[in-house]
C-alpha distance (Angstrom), angle and dihedral (degrees) to the residues before:
residue distance angle dihedral
X1 . . .
X2 3.80 . .
X3 3.79 123.3 .
X4 3.81 94.6 -101.1
X5 3.81 93.9 54.0
X6 3.79 91.5 43.7
X7 3.78 92.1 52.7
X8 3.83 95.5 45.3
X9 3.80 100.5 32.5
X10 3.82 93.6 116.2
X11 3.81 90.7 58.0
X12 3.82 100.0 43.1
X13 3.81 112.2 101.5
X14 3.79 96.2 -170.6
X15 3.78 139.8 -20.3
X16 3.78 135.2 -146.1
X17 3.79 139.5 174.8
X18 3.78 126.8 -136.4
X19 3.78 142.9 133.6
X20 3.76 117.6 -85.3
X21 3.80 113.4 -164.3
X22 3.79 116.6 5.4
X23 3.81 119.3 -161.3
X24 3.80 119.5 -159.7
X25 3.79 118.2 -170.5
X26 3.80 112.2 -152.9
X27 3.80 127.4 -160.0
X28 3.79 140.0 161.3
X29 3.79 101.4 -118.1
X30 3.86 100.7 -150.7
X31 3.80 90.1 53.1
X32 3.81 92.5 60.2
X33 3.82 90.1 80.2
X34 3.83 117.0 67.2
X35 3.81 92.8 -148.6
X36 3.81 91.3 56.5
X37 3.79 90.0 48.7
X38 3.80 88.9 54.6
X39 3.80 89.0 50.3
X40 3.79 91.0 50.1
X41 3.80 93.3 52.9
X42 3.79 93.5 42.9
X43 3.80 96.5 47.2
X44 3.78 103.5 35.0
X45 3.80 104.0 22.8
X46 3.82 99.6 33.0
X47 3.79 89.1 -132.3
X48 3.78 125.0 135.7
X49 2.95 131.9 -165.4
X50 3.81 105.4 25.4
X51 3.78 103.0 -132.7
X52 3.77 133.4 -169.6
X53 3.81 89.2 -103.6
X54 3.82 91.6 55.4
X55 3.80 92.3 53.4
X56 3.80 92.1 44.0
X57 3.81 91.7 50.9
X58 3.80 91.9 52.4
X59 3.81 91.0 50.7
X60 3.81 90.2 50.0
X61 3.79 90.1 50.7
X62 3.80 90.7 51.2
X63 3.81 90.3 51.0
X64 3.80 90.7 48.7
X65 3.80 90.0 50.5
X66 3.83 90.3 53.0
X67 3.81 90.3 52.7
X68 3.82 90.5 50.2
X69 3.82 92.4 48.1
X70 3.81 91.6 49.8
X71 3.81 90.0 51.7
X72 3.81 92.1 47.5
X73 3.82 92.3 48.4
X74 3.81 92.1 43.7
X75 3.80 93.9 -125.8
X76 3.81 132.5 130.4
X77 3.79 129.3 -110.0
X78 3.81 105.2 -141.1
X79 3.78 136.6 -175.9
X80 3.79 109.2 -111.0
X81 3.82 113.0 -106.5
X82 3.78 124.7 -121.3
X83 3.80 90.5 -121.9
X84 3.80 132.0 57.9
X85 3.77 111.2 -36.1
X86 3.81 94.3 -155.6
X87 3.79 90.0 62.3
X88 3.80 92.0 43.7
X89 3.83 94.0 56.4
X90 3.82 94.6 40.6
X91 3.85 94.4 101.4
X92 3.82 91.1 54.0
X93 3.81 91.8 58.5
X94 3.81 97.4 51.6
X95 3.81 96.1 90.8
X96 3.80 98.1 20.5
X97 3.79 118.8 145.5
X98 3.83 122.7 -140.5
X99 3.82 113.1 -76.2
X100 3.79 92.7 10.3
X101 3.80 126.3 143.5
X102 3.81 103.2 -137.9
X103 3.82 103.6 -178.1
X104 3.79 144.1 -10.8
X105 3.79 121.7 -135.7
X106 3.78 119.7 -163.4
X107 3.78 122.0 -157.7
X108 3.79 140.5 159.9
X109 3.80 105.7 -106.5
X110 3.82 136.3 156.6
X111 3.80 117.6 -88.1
X112 3.80 138.5 166.1
X113 3.80 104.8 -116.3
X114 3.77 137.9 168.8
X115 3.80 115.8 -105.8
X116 3.81 129.4 -169.8
X117 3.81 116.1 -135.8
X118 3.78 120.4 -165.6
X119 3.79 145.5 74.7
X120 3.78 122.1 -61.4
X121 3.80 93.0 -151.7
X122 3.80 92.4 58.1
X123 3.83 93.4 34.6
X124 3.78 91.2 -138.5
X125 3.77 116.1 138.4
X126 3.76 142.1 165.5
X127 3.80 126.8 -165.4
X128 3.79 129.8 -126.1
X129 3.78 135.0 174.7
X130 3.79 112.1 -124.3
X131 3.80 139.7 168.5
X132 3.81 112.3 -109.4
X133 3.80 138.3 164.7
X134 3.83 106.0 -117.7
X135 3.79 139.8 157.7
X136 3.80 110.5 -85.5
X137 3.79 131.2 -177.2
X138 3.79 124.3 -127.0
X139 3.82 112.7 -159.4
X140 3.81 109.8 -157.7
X141 3.79 109.7 -151.0
X142 3.80 138.9 -174.0
X143 3.79 98.7 -147.6
X144 3.80 116.9 -159.1
X145 3.82 92.6 -127.5
X146 3.80 104.4 21.9
X147 3.77 101.5 38.1
X148 3.78 116.6 -153.8
X149 3.77 116.3 19.9
X150 3.78 140.2 132.6
X151 3.80 137.6 -134.2
X152 3.80 118.2 -150.7
X153 3.81 114.2 -155.2
X154 3.79 126.0 -170.2
X155 3.83 110.3 -148.8
X156 3.81 92.1 -156.0
X157 3.79 122.7 91.4
X158 3.07 125.4 -63.7
X159 3.84 86.9 30.5
X160 3.80 103.3 -135.9
X161 3.79 116.1 -162.7
X162 3.78 140.0 -165.2
X163 3.80 130.4 -161.6
X164 3.79 123.0 -160.7
X165 3.81 115.1 -158.9
X166 3.80 131.9 171.2
X167 3.79 123.2 -148.1
X168 3.80 91.2 -156.2
X169 3.81 88.6 65.6
X170 3.81 90.1 44.8
X171 3.81 90.9 51.4
X172 3.78 91.2 48.1
X173 3.80 90.0 57.8
X174 3.80 92.1 47.4
X175 3.82 92.2 51.1
X176 3.81 91.5 47.8
X177 3.81 87.9 54.6
X178 3.83 90.0 54.3
X179 3.83 94.7 41.9
X180 3.79 92.1 -118.0
X181 3.79 112.4 161.1
X182 3.80 115.3 -129.5
X183 3.78 142.8 150.7
X184 3.78 118.9 -137.0
X185 3.77 126.3 -164.7
X186 3.79 113.2 -171.8
X187 3.83 105.8 -62.3
X188 3.80 98.7 -5.7
X189 3.79 140.5 68.1
X190 3.80 109.9 -129.0
X191 3.79 97.0 -178.4
X192 3.79 134.8 18.3
X193 3.80 130.2 173.8
X194 3.82 91.6 -150.1
X195 3.83 110.0 32.8
X196 3.80 93.2 169.3
X197 3.79 91.5 55.0
X198 3.81 89.8 47.3
X199 3.80 89.5 58.9
X200 3.81 91.9 45.8
X201 3.79 90.0 53.5
X202 3.78 91.9 47.0
X203 3.81 90.3 53.0
X204 3.81 92.1 48.3
X205 3.82 94.1 70.2
X206 3.82 110.3 116.4
X207 3.81 135.8 -172.4
X208 3.80 87.2 -108.4
X209 3.82 89.9 64.6
X210 3.80 89.1 55.7
X211 3.80 95.1 44.7
X212 3.80 94.8 48.7
X213 3.78 91.6 52.1
X214 3.80 93.5 43.4
X215 3.80 96.9 49.2
X216 3.81 92.1 45.1
X217 3.79 94.9 55.9
X218 3.79 97.0 37.0
X219 3.80 87.3 55.5
X220 3.80 89.4 50.1
X221 3.80 94.3 47.7
X222 3.82 99.1 43.7
X223 3.85 120.1 80.1
X224 3.81 103.8 -135.8
X225 3.80 117.8 176.3
X226 3.83 113.8 -110.2
X227 3.85 116.1 -129.5
X228 3.83 93.3 -116.7
X229 3.79 92.4 61.6
X230 3.79 97.6 46.2
X231 3.80 99.2 78.0
X232 3.79 91.8 42.5
X233 3.81 96.4 49.0
X234 3.78 97.4 41.2
X235 3.79 133.4 -133.9
X236 3.81 95.9 -75.6
X237 3.79 96.4 57.4
X238 3.83 109.0 120.1
X239 3.79 99.1 -113.2
X240 3.78 127.7 149.6
X241 3.78 99.5 -124.6
X242 3.76 132.2 4.8
X243 3.79 117.8 -130.3
X244 3.80 87.8 -130.6
X245 3.80 89.2 64.2
X246 3.78 89.8 55.3
X247 3.79 86.9 67.5
X248 3.81 93.7 51.4
X249 3.86 109.3 84.4
X250 3.84 94.1 -162.0
X251 3.82 91.5 56.1
X252 3.76 100.4 31.0
X253 3.84 106.3 150.0
X254 3.81 95.1 -141.8
X255 3.78 120.3 140.4
X256 3.76 118.8 -113.0
X257 3.78 124.1 -164.5
X258 3.77 131.6 -125.4
């Protein structure tokens, strides 16, 4: 028992252990190597070399897609505040439905992106991964099983992502399902009618729970090209991922987590 618990043991009603905030970093593994990116563009997009304009056009398309999604979902795109973001987005969650994106915050944040170095006149370029401060989009979501969370998407190649989950919210949903009475204050449970069951639920969290949530929202927040549009738009259209690549296991643009 640590010193805090020892000192306050006579005043502690119950105790439990769980994760608080969980951060998942998502990336598309083949796109972490510049030479494989060049191969992707050459083979599936019929583009070589990969210039600065090509990368800029893809980022602009991503940003346009975000604007279209926000309009379709009927949600705002807002500049991130200087203060606490959780408090800023609180009003947007009050009437949120399960699995609903409630708002998108955009902010300039550091990201590892692909840059093209060369001379436009000669059209000779090579690619490097570099750390840059760029505009990123934070999708605030009311997940059906995890409750409040957000997904941060970088619109610049290779489209890094981050998910922020909270097991306290996850546990709250599980206890509601079992009609367990509890009182939650921010990131803590102050009261619980079944403390032992609370701990059992906390221990039941598995990597599969994280992966299912992560893949669901990364699919929602990434503009992949549907197969029906590919033949009509042509191979040189600046899309993020070709549907043909989805059928190639060695270049499958699926996010992994680290």
